[in-house]
N, C-alpha and C positions, 0 to 999 in steps of 0.2 A: 302045744298050748301056747297061745300068744302071751306076750309079756304083760299086756294090759289085763287080760283075764286072770293070769296068775297073781298079779298085783292086787286085783280086787278080791280074789278068794283069800289071799294072805291077810288082807286088811280085815275081812269078815272074821277069819279065824282068830286073829289077834284080839279083836273086839270081844269075841265070845270068851276067850281065855281071861282077859282082863275082867270082864263081867263076872265070870265064874269065881275069880279070886275075891272080888268084892262081895259076892254072895256068900262065899265060904267065910270071909272075915266077919260077916254078920251072923254066922251060925246056922245058915240054911244049906240045904242040899242043892247044888247047881243043876244037877240032872233033873230033879223034880221041878225046879223052877223053870228051866228051859222047856220041859215037856208041857207044863201048864201054859207057858207063853205061846208055844206053837199051837196047842190045842185050842186056846181061846182067841187066837188071831188068824189061823190059817186052815183049820180042819172043820169044814162045814160051810154051807152057803151063808148062814147068818154071820159067823165070825169073819169070813172074807169080805162080805158086804160092809160090815162095821169097820174093818181095817181100811178098806178103800175109802169109805165115807170120811174117816178121820185123816187119812193120808193125803188125799187129793188136794184139799185146801192148803195143807202144809207144803206140798211139793210146788204148787202153783205160786204160793207166797215166796218160797225160796227162789223160784225162777225169776219172779219179778224183782227180787233183791239183787240177783246176779245181773240182770239187765241194768238196773239203776247203778250198781257199783261199776259196771263196765263203761257206762256213759259218763262217769265222773262224779255226779252229786251223791251225797250221802243221804240215804232214805232208810230209816229204821222203822218207819211207821206202817209197814205192810200189815201186821196183825191188827192194828187199830183200824186201818182202812178196810180190811176184810170184814170186821165187825160192823163198821158203818155201812158198807155195801149191803151186807145181809139185812141190817136193820131197815134201810130204806126199801129194799126189795120186799121184805116181809110186810112192811106197812102198806106198800102198794098192792101186794097180793091180798091183803086183808080188806082194804077199803075201796079199791077200784073194782068196778063192775064192767069189764070189757070182754068182748069175744076173744077167744084164745089167740087168733092171728094178730090181734092188737095188744093183748096182755103181755105176751113174751117180750116184744120190743119195748113196751112201756116199763116193764120190770128191769130190763137191761139198762134203760136210760136212768131209771131211779137209782139203780146200783152205782152207775157212773156218777150220778149227782152226789150220792153219799160219799164216794171215794174222793171226788173233787173238793167237797166241803171239808172233809177231814184233813186232806192233804193241804188244802188252802189255809186251814187254821194254823198249821205250823209255819207256813210261808208268811201269813199275816203277822204272827207274833215275832217272826224274824225281822220283818220290815219295820214294824212299829216300835218294837222294844229291843231290837238286836239280840233277841233271846236265842240261845243255841238250840239247834234242832234236837240234839241228844236229850237234853233236859225236857224240852217241850214235848217231844214225842212220847217219851217214857211216862211222863206225868199224865198227859192227856189220855194215853192208852189205858193206864190203870184207872183213871177217873171214869172213862167210858165203860170199862168192864164192871166196875163196882156199881155205877149208877144203873146199869141194866140187870144187875144180878147175874152176869154172865159167868159161866164156868167153862173152862177149856174142855174139849172132848175127853181128855184123859181124866180130869176131875169128875166129869159126869159118869164116865164108864166105871171109875173106881167106886163112886157112890152106888151105882147100880149093882155092881158085884157084891159090895158090902151088904146092901139091902137084901140081895138074893141069899147070901150066906146067913143073915139073921133070920130070914123067913124059913130057910131050910132047917136051921138049928132049932127053931121053936116048934116046927110042925112035923119033923121027920126024925128018924134015928140019926145020930150025929155022924157026919162024914167029914173028914178033914182033908184039906188040900194044903200041902205045905208049899208056901211060896218063898 
């Protein structure tokens, strides 16, 4: 086994052990918790699709951060830029009536416009008011999310699971899943 693979497997094992200790400290069974985690994220086509749907934007956002950090400037605005991109592309998809071969490039251009405007806001505040990117990006990111009523995928999924549990408990015999 190569040293890199062994190092990665050891890192995963250590993370699972630390997670188990935290779960135990909170009074839950780690094996039941991990079983539910894998069942609701990897076992079945819907859980895998949901996991990929939630993971791909995070992975791409992380990759964009690594490119930005490698080139020198500090850019912590990727999550806000992602929301702005999605917002512009959604508006375009909702209100533009174009044939598909024109719609896809138009939506990509709208997403790029959303990204540029959101990133440009931080640059503009830096130029006009010498405002630090850290404060500006964090503040505007929270403001964008709250103004749109945006929930992270994790928040939306937790709300969905909670609602399913409420529906199940009111309409069927009680089944408990200990997390």
